N, C-alpha and C positions, 0 to 999 in steps of 0.2 A: 505292166499297164505304165504310159507312156505317163513322163516325168512330167509336172509342170514347172513353168515360174511358180515360189512365192511370189507371194505378195510385198510390197515397201512402207513399212507407215513414215517412216523418217519423218520430221520436221519440214515443211515448205519452208527455204530459206527467204526472212523477209528483211530491208532494209532501214537504216535508222528512222527515216521521215521515208511510211511509205515507198516503192521504189528503190529507195537512194539509198548509197553506200555510205558511212560516215567517210568516206574518203572522195567521193563526188557529193556532196555537199564539201567540202572542206573545200576540192577548188577551182566549186564553183562562187564559192567566197573571197578567196586570193581571187581571181577576174572579177569581182565585184568593189571589190579596192584598187588596187592598180588602175580601174577604170577611175574611180573620184578620184586617186591620188594625179593622173593627170589634166583629163578637168580641170582640177586647182589649178593646178601648173599653168594650164594656158589662160585660164582666164585673169589670171597675180597680174595685175602693170605689173612690170620692172619699175623698181628703181621705188621708194617709200615716196608714196604723198603726204602719208600723218600733216606734217610739217609742213607743204604751201603754206601761204598766205588770199587767205579767199579777198579776190578784187571785186568780184560782181554783186555790187548792191539787190538785195531781196526783189528789192520793192520795184524796181528796173523791166518792170513786166509792161507794159503796154496793150489796155482794155483790148483788142481787136475788132473787131467793128464790119470785115470786112475783105475782097485777099487784095494781094498788092497790085498794084497798076502794069501792065507789062512793062507801063515804058513810065520812069518820075519822075524826079526834077530833080536838074545835079546842077553841083557849085561848079560854082563859075561861070551859072548863064543868070540870068536876072530874074530880078524875083517876078509872079503876076501882079498884077494889081488887083486893087483886091473889088473887080466889079468883076463880070461876065456878062456877053453880048446870050439873053435867051433867042432862041427858034422865031420869035413873032414881032422879031428889032430889036425890043425892050432892055430895058439894061438892067442886071438885079445886081446891084451896088451893094454895100456893107456897110450899115448904121452901127453906128453904139446907140445903148440902151435907152437912149432916150431919141431916136430916131434919127442926131447927125449922122453924116458921110466920115467913116475912115479911109482916103484915099493913101496906099503908099509914095502913089507923089508929094503929096504935103508933108513927108518922111525922109526927104535924100534931107544931107547931108548926118542925121545920126543913124543909129546903130540900132537895129528895130528888129527885135525876140519876137519872134510867131507866138502863140502859144495854140495849140489844138487841142479846146477839150471840156466837159460838161457839168455839172454843177452832181450828177447821178454815179461818175467816172470813179471810184476806189484809189487807182490811182493818181486822174488830178485831183483830187481832195489831197493824196499822201502830200503831194507838194505846190500847194495855192499857199503855203506859207512863205513856203521860199522861192516863189514869186514877190511874196510884198515886200519882205523885207531885202532882194538881193535890188528888187526895180528901184524902190525906193533909195536907195542907195546911189544907184549908179546912175538917176536918174541925173541928176546938172551936170554927168559927162557928157547926158548925153544919150542917155540908151533912153529906149523907149519899148515898153513893151507893149503887143499888143492881144490881148486875152478871146478871142473866137471860140466863145460862146453854139457848140455845133447842135443842132433839129429838137431844139430846147422845146418848151411848149410857147413861152410866151418870155416877151424881155421884163415885164415885171417882174413875173417867178425865181428872175439870173439878178436884177437887182435886190431882192433884201436877199440872196444869201451876200453877193456882195458889202450891202451893209453893218450885214451878220459878221461878216468878218473884214470887215474894213480894207476892200480890196478899191485902191484909189487908182488902178491904174489904169489905160483904157481897154475897154471889155464888149465887144462886138459881136450883134447877135445873126449867130450863119444860120434861120428857124429852117430854112431845106437842104441846108449842107456842098451850095453851087461851089461856095471857096477853098469849102473842105475839098471836093472832087478837083477845083481848078488847081490847087497843091501837092496835086497827089496824093493825100491822107486816107489810109485806111485804117489808123490806129490812136488811138489819145491814152496821154499827149504826143500828140505828136509837134517838134520846134522847127521853128527855121528860125533861124538866128544870118542878117542881110546886113551886109558892108555897109557907108555911106554914101558908094557909088549906086544902093538899092540891083546889088550881085549879094546872089548866096552863098554865104562864109561855109553853112555847117547844116545836114540836118542828124536828130534825133528822133529816134520814133520810138520812145517811153523817155519812164519820168527821170529828172537827173535829180542830185542832189545838189547841198551850196558848192560843195570845190568844184564843179560840174559844170554849173550854170556859173557860177564865175570865170572858172577858165573858157568856156564858149565868150562871156562880152566880152572878156577880154584885146580875145581878137579880134572883133569892130570898131570901137570903141575909134569914134572920128578923134582924128589926132591934129585939127585945126581948132579954130572956137568956136563952138557950138550953137547953130541955128539955132535961132527963138523957131516955134512952133508957130508954124502958116494953119490963120484960125477957117471955123470951115464958112463959105459961105450959106 
């Protein structure tokens, strides 16, 4: 009879987890740990940044209404008048809350702080006390604050808001937003500081704290005697 090989009944060798041996698992774990160390090293900033002072006001973010225009206003150019020529030849004139025209030409010789805002805009609301207090403080030194309300329901609504918070500065009612667009605005609040010669000294597209407002105003105050305001016709 021919010899036949005997059957082997040895148990099949299995890995620690499925087909993987303990050594393979150790190697894989080590590779993962090395990758994590490299990742942390690459993404960690050089130096210690924890001790740096925070210089950004957390409120200083405008309420964005649209995309920035391709060409905006520039510091050093004459500020646009508070009037826009319509396609039909008529003039869109900025008026105050009682219907009287507000003309930038009438304010020549004074420092003018233009603030585009609305009553429903949270960052605008946050700086209203600053506008009220700082404008009153600098009024006798030649500052005129013109706060232009953009696309609100009615002058009466804005007047009620002004009365509630005792806002004594000039408020313009820009119903259709034409003056806002003429000043190339795209967020609220937008601030434009104009010197006594009608030239734009600075533009700020965010709410201001008191120190920031004072710094901007001090740059544009008239050096000579303060002229009296021209009466509206």
